[in-house]
C-alpha positions in Angstrom: 4.9 9.5 -57.6 6.0 11.2 -60.9 4.7 8.2 -62.9 1.2 8.5 -61.3 1.2 12.2 -62.0 2.0 11.6 -65.7 -0.7 9.0 -65.9 -3.3 11.4 -64.4 -2.3 14.1 -66.8 -2.6 11.7 -69.7 -6.1 10.6 -68.6 -7.1 14.3 -68.2 -5.7 15.2 -71.6 -7.6 12.3 -73.2 -10.9 13.2 -71.6 -10.5 16.8 -72.6 -9.7 15.8 -76.2 -12.7 13.4 -76.3 -15.0 16.2 -75.1 -13.6 18.5 -77.7 -14.7 16.2 -80.5 -18.0 16.8 -82.4 -20.7 14.2 -82.1 -22.4 12.9 -85.2 -25.3 10.4 -85.4 -26.1 8.0 -88.2 -29.7 7.0 -88.3 -31.4 5.1 -91.2 -28.6 6.1 -93.5 -28.7 9.9 -92.7 -26.0 11.7 -90.7 -26.9 14.4 -88.1 -24.9 16.7 -85.9 -26.0 17.0 -82.2 -28.5 19.8 -82.7 -30.1 18.2 -85.8 -30.3 14.8 -84.2 -32.1 16.2 -81.1 -34.5 17.9 -83.5 -35.0 14.5 -85.3 -35.9 12.8 -82.0 -38.3 15.6 -81.3 -40.0 15.2 -84.7 -40.3 11.5 -84.2 -42.0 12.1 -80.9 -44.4 14.6 -82.5 -45.2 12.4 -85.5 -46.0 9.3 -83.4 -47.7 11.3 -80.6 -50.1 12.6 -83.2 -51.1 9.1 -84.3 -53.1 8.4 -81.2 -54.5 10.0 -78.0 -51.1 9.8 -76.4 -50.3 12.1 -73.4 -46.6 11.1 -73.3 -44.4 10.1 -76.2 -40.6 9.6 -75.8 -38.0 8.9 -78.4 -34.6 7.7 -77.2 -31.6 6.1 -78.8 -29.1 3.3 -78.4 -25.6 3.4 -79.9 -24.9 0.3 -82.0 -21.5 1.2 -83.3 -19.1 4.1 -82.7 -16.0 5.2 -84.6 -13.6 8.2 -84.1 -12.3 10.1 -87.0 -9.9 13.0 -86.2 -12.1 15.5 -84.4 -15.4 13.7 -84.8 -17.2 10.9 -83.0 -19.6 9.1 -85.4 -22.3 7.0 -83.7 -24.6 4.6 -85.6 -27.8 4.5 -83.6 -31.2 2.8 -83.2 -34.1 5.0 -82.2 -36.5 3.5 -79.6 -40.0 4.9 -79.0 -42.3 4.5 -76.0 -45.7 5.9 -75.4 -48.1 6.2 -72.4 -51.3 7.8 -71.3 -50.9 7.0 -67.7 -47.6 8.5 -66.5 -44.6 10.6 -67.6 -42.2 8.4 -69.5 -38.9 7.1 -68.1 -37.8 4.1 -70.2 -35.3 3.0 -67.5 -37.9 2.2 -64.9 -40.7 -0.4 -64.6 -39.8 -3.8 -66.1 -36.3 -2.5 -66.8 -35.7 -2.7 -63.1 -36.2 -6.5 -63.2 -33.0 -7.2 -65.1 -31.2 -10.0 -63.3 -34.2 -10.7 -61.2 -36.9 -13.4 -61.5 -39.8 -12.4 -63.7 -42.9 -12.2 -61.5 -45.2 -15.2 -61.9 -48.5 -14.9 -63.8 -51.7 -16.8 -64.6 -52.9 -15.5 -68.0 -55.3 -16.8 -70.5 -54.2 -17.8 -74.0 -56.3 -17.6 -77.2 -57.4 -21.2 -76.8 -58.9 -20.3 -73.3 -56.1 -22.2 -71.5 -54.2 -20.8 -68.6 -50.4 -20.2 -68.8 -48.0 -19.3 -66.1 -44.3 -18.4 -66.0 -43.5 -22.1 -65.4 -45.1 -22.9 -68.7 -42.0 -21.5 -70.4 -39.2 -22.6 -68.2 -37.9 -25.2 -70.7 -36.5 -22.7 -73.1 -35.3 -19.1 -73.5 -38.3 -16.9 -73.8 -38.8 -13.6 -75.6 -41.9 -11.7 -74.2 -43.4 -8.8 -76.2 -45.5 -6.4 -74.2 -47.9 -4.7 -76.6 -51.4 -3.6 -77.6 -53.3 -3.3 -80.9 -53.5 0.5 -81.2 -49.9 1.2 -80.4 -48.1 2.4 -83.6 -44.6 1.3 -82.7 -46.0 -2.1 -81.5 -47.5 -2.6 -84.9 -44.4 -1.4 -86.8 -42.3 -4.1 -85.1 -44.6 -7.1 -85.9 -43.1 -8.1 -89.3 -39.6 -8.1 -87.8 -40.7 -10.1 -84.8 -42.4 -12.6 -87.1 -39.2 -12.9 -89.0 -37.2 -13.4 -85.8 -39.5 -16.3 -84.8 -39.0 -18.0 -88.2 -35.2 -17.9 -87.7 -35.3 -19.5 -84.2 -38.3 -21.8 -84.7 -38.8 -24.0 -81.6 -35.5 -23.1 -79.9 -37.1 -20.1 -78.2 -40.6 -19.4 -76.7 -42.1 -16.3 -78.4 -44.9 -14.9 -76.2 -46.9 -11.6 -76.5 -48.7 -10.2 -73.4 -51.4 -7.5 -73.6 -53.9 -5.9 -71.3 -56.6 -6.2 -74.1 -59.3 -8.9 -74.2 -59.2 -12.1 -76.3 -61.9 -10.7 -78.6 -59.8 -7.7 -79.6 -56.7 -9.8 -80.3 -58.7 -12.4 -82.3 -60.1 -9.6 -84.5 -56.7 -8.0 -84.9 -55.0 -11.3 -86.0 -57.6 -11.8 -88.8 -56.1 -8.7 -90.4 -52.4 -8.8 -89.4 -50.5 -12.0 -88.6 -48.5 -11.9 -85.4 -47.0 -15.3 -84.9 -46.3 -15.2 -81.2 -48.3 -17.1 -78.6 -50.7 -14.5 -77.2 -51.7 -14.0 -73.6 -54.6 -11.6 -72.9 -56.4 -9.7 -70.1 -53.0 -8.9 -68.5 -53.8 -5.4 -67.2 -53.2 -6.2 -63.5 -50.0 -8.1 -64.2 -48.6 -5.5 -66.5 -49.4 -2.5 -64.2 -48.9 -4.0 -60.8 -46.3 -6.7 -61.2 -44.2 -5.4 -64.1 -45.1 -1.7 -63.5 -45.1 -1.1 -67.2 -46.2 2.3 -68.4 -44.5 2.2 -71.9 -45.1 0.0 -74.9 -43.8 -2.0 -76.6 -41.2 -3.7 -74.4 -39.2 -6.9 -75.3 -38.3 -8.9 -72.2 -35.7 -11.7 -72.5 -36.1 -14.5 -69.9 -33.5 -17.3 -69.4 -34.4 -20.9 -68.7 -34.4 -20.3 -65.0 -37.1 -17.6 -65.3 -34.7 -14.6 -64.7 -35.0 -11.4 -66.8 -31.7 -11.0 -68.5 -32.4 -8.2 -71.1 -35.1 -5.6 -71.7 -35.4 -3.6 -75.0 -37.7 -0.7 -75.9 -39.3 -0.4 -79.3 -37.0 -0.5 -82.3 -38.1 2.4 -84.6 -38.1 0.3 -87.7 -40.7 2.3 -89.7 -40.7 -0.5 -92.3 -37.2 0.4 -93.4 -34.2 -1.9 -93.7 -33.9 -5.7 -94.0 -35.1 -7.6 -91.0 -31.6 -9.0 -90.3 -30.4 -5.4 -89.6 -33.5 -4.3 -87.6 -33.4 -7.4 -85.3 -29.6 -7.6 -85.0 -29.5 -6.7 -81.3 -32.4 -9.0 -80.5 -30.6 -11.9 -82.1 -27.4 -11.0 -80.1 -29.4 -11.4 -76.9 -31.0 -14.7 -77.9 -27.8 -16.2 -79.2 -26.1 -15.2 -75.9 -28.8 -16.8 -73.8 -28.9 -19.9 -76.0 -25.1 -20.4 -75.6 -25.3 -19.9 -71.8 -25.9 -23.4 -70.6 
C-alpha cells in the first residue's frame, strides 16, 4: 500500500512539474512562446483567408519533435491550414473519421475520359490528394507533392480528386504541372461519401483499400527543402510499403 502511495505521489509531482514548464514552439526556424505562437496561427488564418472568398479558415499544428530543457518544453511544429465556404471548420471530422475503415468506392472520370474506381488502385499503396485550383494551400503543396512522386515513382499510386470539371483542370495544368493522376467532377463523392469540407487533404490508402492515415495541408509557403516538408508523408508511405 505504501509503495502504491509513493508511486501516485511521484506521478502527481511529475505532472505538476510538466505543467509548470513553459511551452515554446519552433516554426520555420523561428521560436515563439505560447502567446506569440497563437498570434502567429491567427495571422496565418487572416493572411490566407484574405486570399479568397473564404468564410472559414483554420490554422492548426502538429508536433514533429519535442525536447525538454530545464523549465521549458520546446516543440518543433508543422502548421496545417484548412479552408471552407460551406461549414465551420473542424479538421478532425469528415474524411478523418474514415481512418482504419474502407475508403468509400467511387466512379470518377480521369483526364483521358476514362472511368476509375477504388479497385483501380488496389494493387499498390495509394496517396489521394483532395484539392481544387483556387485553394492557396493546395497550390502551395504541389511542388512538394511532385517531388514526392518522383521519389517513389511506380511504387505508389498518386491520385488527385477534385470537384471541378475536366476543362478547369486541363487549363490549370497548362500553367502549373501537377504530376498526379487527376479525377474530376467529384463533388458528390467528396461531399456525401467523404464528407469533406476542408482542403487540401492527403488520404493514405493501403493495398486493401483501407484508409490508414489522413493529413491536412502542410503550410510549406515555398520554404525549406522538399525532403523536410514531406518528411511525415514519406514516413506514412514507407510504413505502408513495409507492411506486407
